C-alpha positions in Angstrom: -6.5 117.8 40.8 -6.4 119.0 37.5 -8.7 118.7 34.4 -7.2 120.0 30.8 -10.1 120.6 28.5 -9.0 120.6 24.5 -11.0 121.3 21.6 -10.4 121.6 17.5 -7.8 119.3 17.1 -8.9 119.3 13.4 -6.7 115.9 11.8 -3.5 117.1 13.4 -1.9 114.5 15.1 1.3 116.2 15.5 -0.5 118.7 17.5 -2.7 116.6 19.6 0.7 114.2 20.8 2.3 117.5 22.0 -0.3 118.4 24.0 -1.1 114.8 25.4 2.7 115.2 26.0 2.5 117.9 28.1 -0.9 116.7 29.9 1.6 114.3 30.9 4.6 116.4 32.4 1.5 118.4 33.9 0.5 115.3 35.9 -3.4 115.7 34.9 -5.8 113.3 35.6 -9.0 114.0 33.7 -9.3 115.3 30.1 -12.7 116.7 28.2 -12.2 116.9 24.6 -14.9 119.6 23.4 -15.0 118.5 19.6 -14.3 119.0 16.1 -11.5 116.3 15.8 -11.1 115.7 12.3 -11.8 118.4 9.5 -8.9 120.3 8.2 -6.1 118.2 9.0 -4.0 115.1 7.1 -4.4 112.9 9.6 -8.4 112.5 10.9 -8.3 108.7 11.0 -5.2 109.3 13.3 -6.8 111.4 15.4 -9.6 109.6 16.6 -7.5 106.6 16.9 -5.2 108.4 19.2 -8.0 109.6 21.8 -10.3 106.1 21.5 -6.3 104.9 22.1 -5.8 107.1 25.1 -9.1 107.1 26.8 -8.4 102.8 27.6 -6.0 104.0 30.2 -7.1 108.1 30.8 -10.3 109.3 32.2 -11.5 111.1 29.0 -15.2 113.2 28.5 -16.0 113.3 24.8 -18.6 115.6 23.2 -19.4 116.5 19.6 -18.5 119.6 17.5 -20.0 120.8 14.2 -17.6 119.4 11.6 -17.5 116.0 13.6 -21.9 116.9 12.6 -21.1 117.6 9.4 -18.9 114.6 8.6 -22.1 112.1 9.8 -24.5 114.4 8.1 -23.3 116.2 5.2 -24.5 114.2 1.8 -23.7 115.9 -1.6 -26.4 113.4 -2.8 -29.2 114.8 -0.9 -28.3 119.4 -1.3 -27.0 118.3 2.3 -26.9 121.9 4.2 -24.5 119.8 6.5 -21.3 121.0 3.8 -19.8 124.0 4.6 -20.0 127.2 2.4 -16.2 127.5 1.4 -15.0 125.6 -1.2 -12.1 124.5 1.0 -13.5 123.1 3.9 -16.6 121.4 2.0 -13.5 119.5 0.5 -11.8 118.6 3.6 -14.9 117.4 4.9 -15.8 114.6 2.1 -11.7 114.0 2.3 -12.7 112.7 5.9 -15.6 110.9 4.5 -13.1 109.4 2.7 -10.8 108.6 5.0 -12.6 107.8 8.6 -13.7 104.0 8.9 -16.7 102.5 10.0 -15.2 102.3 13.7 -14.1 106.0 13.7 -18.1 107.2 12.3 -19.3 105.3 14.9 -17.5 106.7 17.6 -18.4 110.2 16.4 -21.8 109.0 16.0 -22.0 108.1 19.7 -20.9 111.6 21.3 -23.4 114.2 22.9 -23.6 117.7 22.1 -23.3 118.8 25.3 -22.7 116.8 28.7 -23.3 118.2 32.2 -20.9 116.4 35.1 -20.6 116.9 38.7 -17.0 117.4 39.9 -16.0 118.0 43.4 -18.4 121.0 44.8 -18.3 122.1 41.0 -21.2 121.7 38.4 -19.8 121.8 34.5 -21.2 121.9 31.6 -19.5 120.9 28.2 -20.8 122.1 25.0 -18.5 123.4 21.9 -20.0 126.3 20.6 -22.4 127.7 23.5 -25.3 126.0 25.2 -27.8 127.5 22.4 -25.7 126.1 19.5 -23.1 123.7 18.8 -21.8 126.6 16.2 -22.5 129.9 18.1 -19.5 131.6 18.9 -17.8 132.7 21.9 -15.1 135.1 21.4 -12.9 137.1 23.3 -14.0 140.2 22.2 -18.0 139.8 23.7 -19.5 142.2 25.3 -20.4 140.2 28.8 -24.1 141.2 28.3 -23.7 139.0 24.9 -22.3 136.2 27.1 -24.7 135.9 29.8 -27.3 136.1 27.1 -25.4 132.9 25.9 -25.6 131.4 28.9 -29.0 132.3 30.0 -30.8 129.6 32.4 -27.7 127.3 32.7 -26.7 127.6 36.4 -23.5 125.3 36.0 -20.5 126.9 38.0 -18.3 126.5 35.0 -19.0 126.4 30.8 -16.4 124.9 28.6 -16.6 125.7 25.2 -14.4 126.0 22.0 -15.3 126.3 18.2 -13.5 129.6 18.1 -10.0 128.6 18.1 -9.5 132.0 20.7 -9.1 131.2 24.2 -11.0 133.3 26.8 -12.3 133.3 30.5 -15.3 135.4 31.0 -16.6 135.6 34.5 -20.5 136.4 34.6 -21.1 137.0 38.0 -20.9 133.2 39.9 -20.2 131.7 36.3 -17.1 130.8 34.9 -17.2 130.6 31.1 -14.0 129.1 29.0 -12.9 128.8 26.2 -10.0 126.5 25.2 -8.6 128.0 22.1 -7.9 125.0 19.6 -4.9 122.3 19.5 -5.0 121.5 16.1 -5.4 125.0 14.3 -5.0 128.0 16.7 -6.2 131.4 15.1 -4.2 133.6 17.6 -0.8 134.8 16.6 0.5 132.5 18.3 0.8 129.1 16.3 1.6 126.9 18.9 -1.4 124.7 20.2 -3.6 125.7 22.7 -5.6 124.2 25.6 -6.9 125.0 29.3 -6.3 123.6 32.4 -8.3 123.9 35.2 -6.1 124.0 38.5 -9.0 122.1 41.3 -6.8 121.7 44.6 -9.5 121.3 46.6 -12.3 119.3 45.7 -15.0 120.2 48.2 -14.8 123.7 47.6 -15.4 126.0 44.6 -12.3 127.9 44.1 -10.0 127.2 41.3 -7.9 128.7 39.0 -7.6 128.5 34.8 -4.8 128.7 32.9 -4.2 128.9 29.0 -1.1 126.4 28.1 0.7 127.1 24.5 2.2 124.3 23.0 5.4 123.7 20.6 4.9 121.3 18.0 6.1 120.1 14.3 3.6 122.8 12.8 5.7 122.2 9.4 5.4 119.1 9.4 1.7 119.1 9.8 1.7 122.1 7.2 3.9 119.7 4.3 1.4 116.3 4.8 -1.1 118.9 3.9 -0.2 120.5 1.0 0.6 116.3 -0.3 -2.7 114.8 0.6 -4.0 115.9 -2.9 -7.1 118.2 -1.2 -8.2 121.3 -3.0 -7.2 123.8 -1.2 -4.9 122.1 0.9 -2.3 124.6 0.4 -4.1 127.7 2.3 -5.1 125.1 5.0 -1.0 124.9 4.9 -0.5 128.6 5.6 -2.9 128.8 8.1 -1.1 126.1 10.5 1.9 127.9 9.7 0.8 131.5 10.1 -2.6 131.7 11.9 -3.4 135.4 11.1 -3.4 134.7 7.6 -6.6 133.3 7.7 -8.1 136.4 7.3 -7.0 136.9 4.0 -7.3 133.2 2.5 -10.6 133.0 3.5 -12.8 135.5 3.1 
């Protein structure tokens, strides 16, 4: 049995479709979607439509991401703190609020912040940021003691997370923490989509392997759309799709 864990699609339908095609080639039967579905890309509605369409035929488990929460809760008339501080990302949230229809918003509102699952002989926890917070960062360069602090009190064998857009696997005692990386807005020096695969051949055991897969997609097409949708800061978001490492200079 193989499970795909994907996160941080961020309105990038080209990337999502490429990853789904790869998942199908891998004969993966189960998908975890760890949030941040829409904000920051040109096709927030198409991404949700595609995922809902897939869930009719595939075993998919969803949770909420921090930018999904922003879409639902940010309200400028009330001086909401849910809008991000960066002006470009604030405009990206507003764009989603304009484009998404009531059925999309109801879907996002139905998603929990975390889920615990039993799969074979493994106990799993799905979160977006960390078990402590939807917006906490499990980065690749953390001291293991910091990761241990973040997962303190959790007893699950595997904790899946996203949020940072940076893939990593930590093995802390008998627990494994897997950050999936990002489908739609990778932050590595590789602009390809990234997701994690859990290979679990004997569901009566606790033995498994984890790999991160990088999948090429038409990021030029996504970038062109971002530049043309009339979003303030869309050129910055487009540049990061092509050259992820430029985010450090473009978003200070």
